[in-house]
C-alpha positions as CSV (number, residue, x, y, z in Angstrom):
1,M,-62.6,-1.7,62.8
2,T,-65.3,-0.6,61.0
3,L,-68.9,-2.0,62.1
4,P,-70.9,-3.5,59.4
5,G,-73.4,-0.9,58.1
6,S,-71.5,2.1,59.2
7,P,-69.3,4.4,57.1
8,S,-66.0,4.3,57.4
9,L,-63.7,7.2,58.9
10,L,-62.3,7.5,55.7
11,A,-65.6,7.7,54.0
12,Q,-66.6,10.4,56.4
13,F,-63.7,12.5,55.7
14,R,-64.4,12.4,52.3
15,R,-67.9,13.3,52.8
16,F,-66.7,16.4,54.8
17,C,-63.9,17.6,52.4
18,L,-66.9,17.7,49.4
19,L,-69.1,19.4,51.8
20,A,-66.5,21.8,52.7
21,L,-65.5,22.2,48.8
22,C,-69.3,23.1,47.9
23,A,-69.5,25.4,51.0
24,T,-66.5,27.2,49.5
25,L,-67.7,27.2,46.0
26,L,-71.1,28.7,47.0
27,A,-69.9,31.5,49.0
28,A,-67.4,32.3,46.1
29,C,-70.4,32.5,43.8
30,G,-71.9,34.8,46.1
31,Q,-69.2,37.0,46.6
32,P,-70.5,40.2,44.3
33,K,-68.5,41.4,41.5
34,P,-66.4,44.8,41.7
35,S,-68.3,47.5,39.9
36,F,-65.3,48.9,38.1
37,K,-66.0,51.9,35.8
38,N,-62.7,51.0,33.8
39,V,-62.9,48.0,31.8
40,D,-62.0,44.9,33.7
41,I,-59.6,42.3,32.1
42,S,-59.2,40.3,35.0
43,G,-58.0,36.8,34.4
44,A,-56.3,37.6,31.1
45,T,-53.3,35.9,30.6
46,E,-52.4,36.3,26.7
47,F,-50.9,39.7,27.5
48,G,-49.4,41.8,30.1
49,K,-47.5,39.0,32.2
50,D,-44.6,41.1,33.4
51,F,-41.8,43.3,32.1
52,A,-38.1,44.0,32.5
53,L,-37.4,47.7,31.9
54,L,-34.7,50.1,32.8
55,D,-35.4,53.3,35.2
56,P,-34.0,56.5,35.4
57,S,-30.3,55.1,37.0
58,G,-30.0,52.0,34.9
59,K,-31.3,49.5,37.1
60,T,-33.8,47.0,35.8
61,R,-37.2,46.9,37.5
62,T,-39.6,43.9,37.0
63,L,-43.5,44.0,38.1
64,A,-42.2,42.2,41.5
65,D,-40.5,45.2,42.7
66,F,-44.0,47.0,43.2
67,K,-45.8,44.0,44.6
68,G,-48.0,45.4,47.8
69,K,-49.1,48.6,45.4
70,A,-51.2,48.9,43.0
71,V,-49.4,49.7,39.7
72,V,-50.7,52.0,36.8
73,M,-48.7,51.5,33.7
74,F,-48.8,54.2,30.9
75,F,-46.8,54.0,27.7
76,G,-46.1,57.5,25.8
77,Y,-42.9,59.5,25.1
78,T,-41.7,62.7,26.9
79,H,-42.1,64.9,23.1
80,C,-45.8,64.2,22.9
81,P,-47.5,67.3,22.5
82,D,-50.7,66.1,23.8
83,V,-52.0,62.5,25.2
84,C,-49.1,61.8,27.4
85,P,-49.0,65.1,29.5
86,T,-52.8,65.4,29.5
87,T,-52.6,61.3,30.9
88,M,-49.8,62.4,33.5
89,A,-51.7,65.3,34.8
90,E,-55.0,63.3,35.3
91,L,-52.7,60.6,37.3
92,K,-51.7,63.3,39.3
93,A,-55.1,64.4,40.1
94,V,-56.1,60.5,40.8
95,M,-53.1,60.5,43.3
96,D,-54.6,63.6,45.3
97,K,-58.0,62.2,45.2
98,L,-56.5,59.0,46.9
99,G,-55.0,60.8,49.8
100,P,-52.9,58.4,51.8
101,D,-54.0,55.8,49.6
102,A,-52.1,57.4,47.2
103,D,-48.7,55.6,48.6
104,K,-50.2,52.3,48.0
105,V,-50.2,53.2,43.9
106,Q,-47.2,53.4,41.4
107,V,-47.5,55.3,38.4
108,L,-44.9,54.0,35.7
109,F,-44.3,56.1,32.3
110,V,-42.6,53.6,30.0
111,T,-41.2,55.3,26.6
112,V,-42.1,54.3,23.2
113,D,-39.5,56.3,22.4
114,P,-36.1,55.3,23.9
115,E,-34.2,57.1,21.1
116,R,-34.6,60.3,22.6
117,D,-35.8,59.0,26.1
118,T,-32.5,58.7,28.1
119,G,-32.6,57.8,31.5
120,A,-31.9,61.4,32.4
121,L,-34.6,63.3,30.7
122,L,-37.2,60.1,32.3
123,G,-35.6,61.2,35.7
124,Q,-36.5,64.9,35.1
125,Y,-39.7,64.8,33.0
126,V,-42.0,62.1,34.5
127,P,-41.4,63.3,38.5
128,A,-42.2,67.0,37.9
129,F,-46.0,65.8,37.7
130,D,-45.7,63.7,41.1
131,A,-42.5,63.0,42.8
132,R,-43.5,59.3,43.7
133,F,-44.3,58.4,39.7
134,L,-41.6,56.6,37.4
135,G,-40.3,56.6,33.9
136,L,-38.8,53.3,32.3
137,R,-37.5,52.5,28.9
138,P,-36.5,49.5,27.2
139,A,-32.9,49.2,27.1
140,D,-32.8,48.8,22.9
141,E,-35.4,48.3,19.9
142,V,-35.5,44.7,20.5
143,G,-37.0,45.3,24.0
144,L,-38.9,48.0,22.7
145,K,-40.7,45.7,20.3
146,K,-41.1,43.2,23.1
147,V,-42.7,45.1,25.7
148,T,-44.8,46.6,23.3
149,K,-45.9,43.3,22.3
150,D,-46.5,41.7,25.3
151,F,-48.9,44.9,26.1
152,K,-50.7,44.8,23.0
153,V,-49.4,48.7,22.7
154,F,-49.3,50.3,19.1
155,Y,-46.6,52.5,18.3
156,A,-45.6,54.3,14.9
157,K,-43.0,56.9,14.1
158,V,-44.4,59.7,12.4
159,P,-41.2,61.6,10.3
160,G,-41.1,65.5,11.1
161,T,-38.9,68.2,9.5
162,S,-35.5,66.6,10.5
163,P,-34.1,63.1,11.6
164,N,-34.7,64.0,15.6
165,N,-38.0,66.1,14.7
166,Y,-40.8,63.3,14.9
167,T,-43.7,62.1,16.8
168,V,-44.7,58.8,17.7
169,D,-48.4,57.6,17.5
170,H,-49.3,55.4,20.2
171,S,-52.0,53.7,22.3
172,A,-53.5,56.2,25.1
173,G,-55.1,53.8,27.7
174,S,-53.2,52.5,30.6
175,Y,-52.9,49.3,32.6
176,V,-53.7,48.8,36.3
177,F,-52.0,45.9,38.1
178,D,-53.3,44.8,41.7
179,T,-51.5,44.7,44.6
180,N,-50.5,41.0,43.8
181,G,-49.2,41.8,40.4
182,Q,-52.3,40.9,38.9
183,L,-53.6,42.4,35.5
184,R,-57.2,43.7,36.4
185,L,-58.3,46.9,34.3
186,F,-57.9,48.6,30.9
187,L,-57.9,52.6,31.9
188,R,-59.5,54.8,29.2
189,H,-58.0,57.8,27.9
190,G,-59.3,60.8,29.0
191,Q,-62.2,60.3,31.3
192,G,-61.0,62.4,34.4
193,P,-59.6,61.4,37.8
194,D,-63.1,60.5,39.3
195,P,-63.7,57.1,37.5
196,I,-59.8,55.9,38.1
197,A,-59.6,57.1,41.6
198,H,-62.8,55.0,42.5
199,D,-61.5,51.8,40.9
200,L,-58.1,52.0,42.5
201,K,-59.8,52.4,45.7
202,L,-61.8,49.3,44.9
203,L,-58.6,47.5,44.1
204,L,-57.0,49.0,47.7
205,S,-59.9,48.2,49.6
């Protein structure tokens, strides 16, 4: 029974919940935002939610397969003469700088040239940079258009001297997901390994 002029237990509980909520919000506001060297795209919801791609053995892989790891996702192709091997070598250097934390990072190389980049070829090319790196490919042209649209990746075939001798112009940056599968960063091409290693350490901390 409630005494006249005193707050009810329900009112006291509501007041407690309100105060707890305010304290939580104030604590969250007081937390410093991570000082990333690369482009912070945390909270992006209009793209890059997930993917369904084939690994070299033909198994379908999705983002859920790598939960618990930070995922670096780069789009390229094995016949690329410059940007792709440079990026992969840079990511290898990043792994070296991370030391033991490198085992908490998964680098994915997604081909924009599945016509030539078979599973067997990806299985040779990608791990040549680091045995932990994994090559992925769309199952067909429809899958390629979907994943590149989902991640806002540009690609365009440039004809060469023969039907099979062509290059592919494509976006050069990489995406990074945190250990919970949330899209967090866009990595600029050609910056060297130090800024990338710095940002990955922040995500893993």
